[in-house]
C-alpha positions in Angstrom: -9.8 -83.2 19.4 -9.4 -81.5 16.0 -12.1 -83.4 14.2 -14.9 -86.0 14.4 -12.7 -88.8 12.9 -10.1 -88.4 15.7 -12.8 -88.4 18.3 -14.2 -91.7 16.9 -10.7 -93.2 16.9 -10.0 -92.1 20.5 -13.3 -93.5 21.7 -12.8 -96.9 20.3 -9.1 -97.6 20.1 -7.5 -100.0 22.7 -4.1 -98.2 22.5 -4.8 -94.5 22.2 -5.3 -94.5 18.5 -2.7 -92.0 17.2 -1.7 -94.4 14.4 -5.2 -93.7 12.9 -5.1 -89.9 13.4 -5.2 -87.5 10.5 -1.8 -86.0 11.3 -0.2 -89.4 11.4 -1.6 -89.9 7.9 -0.1 -86.6 6.8 3.2 -87.7 8.2 3.1 -91.0 6.2 2.3 -89.0 3.1 5.4 -86.9 3.8 7.5 -90.0 3.8 6.3 -90.9 0.3 3.5 -93.3 1.1 0.0 -93.1 -0.4 -2.9 -93.0 2.1 -6.5 -94.0 1.6 -9.5 -94.1 3.8 -12.6 -96.2 4.2 -15.4 -95.1 6.5 -19.0 -95.6 7.4 -21.4 -94.8 10.2 -19.8 -97.2 12.6 -16.2 -97.7 11.3 -13.2 -95.7 10.3 -9.9 -96.8 8.8 -6.9 -94.9 7.5 -4.9 -97.2 5.1 -1.3 -96.9 4.2 -0.2 -98.3 0.8 3.2 -99.9 0.7 5.1 -100.8 -2.4 7.7 -103.7 -2.6 10.1 -104.6 -5.4 8.8 -107.6 -7.4 5.9 -108.4 -5.1 4.2 -105.0 -5.7 1.9 -103.0 -3.4 -0.1 -104.0 -0.4 -2.4 -102.3 2.1 -1.4 -101.8 5.7 -4.0 -100.8 8.3 -2.2 -99.8 11.5 -3.3 -101.1 14.9 -6.7 -102.5 15.3 -9.8 -102.5 13.1 -11.7 -99.4 14.2 -15.3 -100.4 14.2 -18.0 -100.9 16.8 -18.4 -104.7 16.9 -22.0 -104.6 18.1 -23.5 -102.0 15.7 -21.6 -102.2 12.4 -22.1 -104.3 9.3 -18.7 -106.0 9.4 -19.3 -107.8 6.1 -20.1 -104.5 4.4 -17.0 -103.0 5.8 -14.8 -105.8 4.6 -16.4 -105.9 1.2 -15.7 -102.2 0.7 -12.1 -102.6 2.0 -11.4 -105.6 -0.3 -12.9 -103.8 -3.4 -10.7 -100.8 -2.7 -7.7 -103.1 -2.4 -8.6 -104.8 -5.8 -9.1 -101.5 -7.5 -5.7 -100.3 -6.2 -4.1 -103.5 -7.3 -3.0 -104.4 -3.8 -1.9 -108.0 -3.4 -2.9 -108.3 0.2 -4.2 -106.4 3.2 -2.2 -106.4 6.4 -4.5 -105.9 9.4 -3.8 -105.7 13.1 -7.0 -106.8 14.9 -7.5 -105.3 18.3 -8.5 -108.6 19.9 -9.1 -112.3 19.1 -12.8 -111.5 19.0 -12.3 -109.0 16.2 -10.0 -111.4 14.3 -12.6 -114.2 14.5 -15.3 -111.8 13.4 -13.3 -110.8 10.3 -12.6 -114.4 9.4 -16.3 -115.2 9.6 -17.2 -112.4 7.3 -14.9 -113.0 4.3 -14.2 -116.0 2.1 -10.7 -114.8 1.4 -7.8 -116.6 3.1 -6.4 -114.9 6.2 -2.9 -116.0 7.4 -0.5 -114.8 10.1 1.9 -112.3 8.6 5.6 -113.2 8.6 6.3 -110.4 11.1 4.3 -108.0 13.3 4.3 -104.4 12.1 3.6 -103.1 15.6 4.5 -104.6 19.0 2.3 -107.6 19.9 2.3 -106.5 23.5 2.0 -102.9 24.9 2.7 -101.8 28.4 0.1 -99.1 29.2 -0.2 -97.9 32.8 -3.1 -96.0 34.6 -1.8 -92.5 35.5 -5.1 -91.3 37.1 -3.5 -92.1 40.5 -1.6 -89.5 42.5 2.1 -89.0 41.8 2.8 -90.3 45.3 0.9 -93.5 44.6 2.6 -93.9 41.2 6.0 -93.5 42.9 5.1 -95.9 45.7 4.0 -98.6 43.2 7.3 -98.5 41.3 10.0 -101.1 41.8 12.5 -99.9 44.5 15.3 -99.8 41.9 13.3 -97.6 39.6 12.5 -95.1 42.4 16.2 -95.1 43.3 17.4 -94.5 39.7 14.9 -91.5 39.3 16.3 -90.0 42.5 19.9 -90.7 41.5 19.4 -88.9 38.2 18.0 -85.9 40.1 21.0 -86.0 42.5 23.4 -86.2 39.5 21.8 -82.9 38.4 20.2 -84.3 35.2 17.8 -81.7 33.8 14.8 -82.4 31.6 13.5 -79.9 29.1 11.3 -80.0 26.0 12.4 -78.7 22.7 11.4 -79.3 19.1 14.2 -77.0 17.8 16.3 -78.2 14.9 19.5 -78.5 17.0 17.8 -80.8 19.5 16.1 -82.9 16.8 19.5 -83.3 15.1 21.0 -84.3 18.5 18.1 -86.8 18.9 19.0 -88.3 15.5 22.6 -88.6 16.6 21.5 -90.5 19.7 19.3 -92.7 17.6 22.3 -93.8 15.5 24.4 -94.3 18.7 21.7 -96.5 20.2 21.1 -98.5 17.0 24.8 -99.2 16.7 24.9 -100.3 20.3 21.9 -102.6 19.9 22.9 -103.9 16.4 19.7 -102.7 14.7 18.9 -100.6 11.7 17.1 -97.3 12.6 14.9 -95.1 10.5 16.8 -92.6 8.3 17.4 -89.2 9.8 14.9 -87.5 7.5 12.1 -89.9 8.9 12.4 -88.3 12.4 12.9 -84.8 10.9 9.7 -85.1 8.9 7.9 -86.4 11.9 8.6 -83.3 13.9 8.0 -81.1 10.9 4.6 -82.5 10.0 3.0 -83.5 13.3 1.7 -80.5 15.3 4.0 -79.5 18.2 1.1 -80.0 20.7 0.9 -83.6 19.6 4.6 -84.5 19.5 7.2 -83.3 21.9 10.9 -84.0 22.2 12.0 -84.6 25.8 15.7 -84.1 26.3 17.9 -85.1 29.3 20.8 -82.7 29.8 23.8 -83.5 31.9 26.9 -81.4 32.5 29.5 -83.9 33.4 33.2 -83.6 34.1 34.0 -83.4 30.4 32.0 -82.5 27.3 31.5 -85.2 24.7 29.8 -83.0 22.1 32.5 -80.4 21.4 31.2 -77.8 18.9 27.9 -79.6 18.8 27.0 -78.2 22.2 23.8 -76.2 22.4 24.6 -72.5 22.6 21.6 -71.9 24.8 22.2 -74.6 27.5 25.0 -75.6 29.7 25.2 -79.4 29.4 25.2 -82.3 26.9 21.9 -83.8 25.8 22.7 -87.4 26.7 19.2 -88.9 26.1 16.0 -87.9 24.3 12.5 -89.3 23.7 9.9 -88.5 21.1 6.5 -88.5 22.9 3.0 -88.4 21.4 0.1 -86.6 23.1 -3.3 -87.7 21.6 -6.6 -88.0 23.3 -6.4 -89.5 26.8 -3.2 -91.3 26.1 0.4 -90.1 26.1 2.7 -92.5 24.2 6.5 -93.0 24.4 7.2 -93.4 20.7 11.0 -93.4 20.2 13.9 -93.1 22.6 17.7 -92.9 22.4 20.6 -92.4 24.7 24.4 -92.2 24.9 25.6 -95.3 26.8 28.7 -93.4 28.0 26.5 -91.7 30.6 24.4 -94.7 31.6 25.5 -94.3 35.3 23.5 -91.1 35.7 20.2 -92.9 34.9 18.8 -90.2 32.6 16.2 -92.5 30.9 14.4 -93.1 34.2 14.0 -89.4 35.0 12.9 -88.8 31.4 10.1 -91.3 31.7 9.0 -89.9 35.1 8.9 -86.3 33.8 6.8 -87.5 30.8 4.4 -89.3 33.1 4.1 -86.1 35.2 3.4 -84.0 32.2 0.9 -86.5 30.8 -1.1 -86.2 34.1 -0.9 -82.4 33.9 -2.2 -82.6 30.3 -5.2 -84.5 31.5 -4.2 -87.9 30.1 -5.5 -91.1 31.8 -3.0 -93.5 30.4 0.7 -93.6 29.6 1.8 -96.0 26.9 5.4 -97.2 27.3 5.2 -99.0 23.9 6.2 -102.5 23.2 7.4 -105.2 25.6 7.8 -108.9 25.4 6.8 -110.8 28.5 7.2 -114.3 27.0 11.0 -114.4 26.7 12.7 -117.1 24.6 16.4 -117.4 23.8 16.2 -115.1 20.8 14.2 -112.4 22.5 16.1 -112.6 25.8 18.8 -110.3 24.4 16.5 -108.1 22.3 13.7 -107.5 24.7 14.5 -108.5 28.3 16.3 -105.3 29.2 13.7 -102.9 27.8 10.8 -104.9 29.2 12.4 -105.0 32.6 13.0 -101.2 32.4 9.4 -100.4 31.5 7.8 -102.8 34.0 9.8 -101.2 36.8 7.5 -98.2 36.6 4.4 -100.3 37.4 5.2 -104.0 38.2 1.6 -104.8 39.0 0.4 -103.8 35.5 -0.1 -106.5 32.9 0.8 -105.9 29.3 -2.0 -105.6 26.7 -1.7 -108.4 24.2 -2.8 -108.2 20.6 -3.2 -111.1 18.1 -0.5 -109.5 15.9 -0.4 -108.8 12.2 -2.5 -110.9 9.7 -2.7 -110.8 5.9 -6.0 -111.0 3.9 -4.8 -112.5 0.6 -6.2 -110.8 -2.5 -3.8 -112.1 -5.1 -2.4 -115.5 -4.1 0.3 -115.5 -6.7 1.8 -112.2 -5.7 1.5 -113.2 -2.0 3.4 -116.4 -2.7 6.2 -114.4 -4.4 6.3 -112.1 -1.4 6.5 -114.9 1.2 9.2 -116.7 -0.9 11.3 -113.5 -1.0 10.9 -113.0 2.7 12.2 -116.5 3.4 15.2 -115.9 1.1 15.9 -112.6 2.8 15.8 -114.1 6.3 18.0 -117.1 5.3 20.6 -114.8 3.8 20.5 -112.5 6.9 21.1 -115.3 9.4 23.6 -117.1 7.2 25.7 -114.0 6.7 25.4 -113.2 10.4 27.1 -116.5 11.2 30.0 -115.9 8.9 
């Protein structure tokens, strides 16, 4: 690791910890957000300051509260955090406790109200698999359909390569927009991904591309001059500590029959093993499916679980807000309710 803070984060984080890395902080700064830090002998926290219209600024502490439960003065940590929030005029602090135990500990050590946030900033469930097994065992433990689709992609002559070149990042951004339109969601703007690859070191972020030379090109003049086929799917992958994380993925649905996303994930897992990683993080899933999440999450959850059906997702409590300024927080929650009402009302029109 590059520094002691990253070592501390890796040692104690339940999910790999890259959201608390120094280079993730630099990336957030590149997107225009202010970053702060609070640290002590047994805790470390990078803090992202968000600003909202009308409601003002708030603190967001990504994924977990990085401290050693048994040997830190939690009250001192919280007091320092709250004083920093007050001096920065933050209306509330959004936290993501790593466990119910940590959430209970936080509640016991502050008199300020702590409430469930209106939405989770990060997935409540992560699907992380053990990749210290042999490749043969990993393949054997997959669902038969997942194994079949990996082999099908190979037979279809899908080729996987890594490239952080501008042309391939641009193609990835194109695919993100295609995927977002297909799923009816709003993606990050293109410059978000461009800055991500520009700021984060290449050894820590890699763009995996799936190339396919089908019967007809769909990219026209956009075709790479150095390769023979179309990039039909691409994934942004994070290498940090002993965990490799599938961060963002996108694909062109016109080529779904060649099963490129399956081969991409398998190649990423193989490279993670070669890099010495112990865990591969597929990112968010939703194992408790209701009618709303059935459409949004069932497909992606089924896809990820196919690589290790015996692995159980890691569940976090979700996002919680420590309220510093009750009036501003009331304004924020009211605006959130109005926003959601308008969204669902207009959706029905």
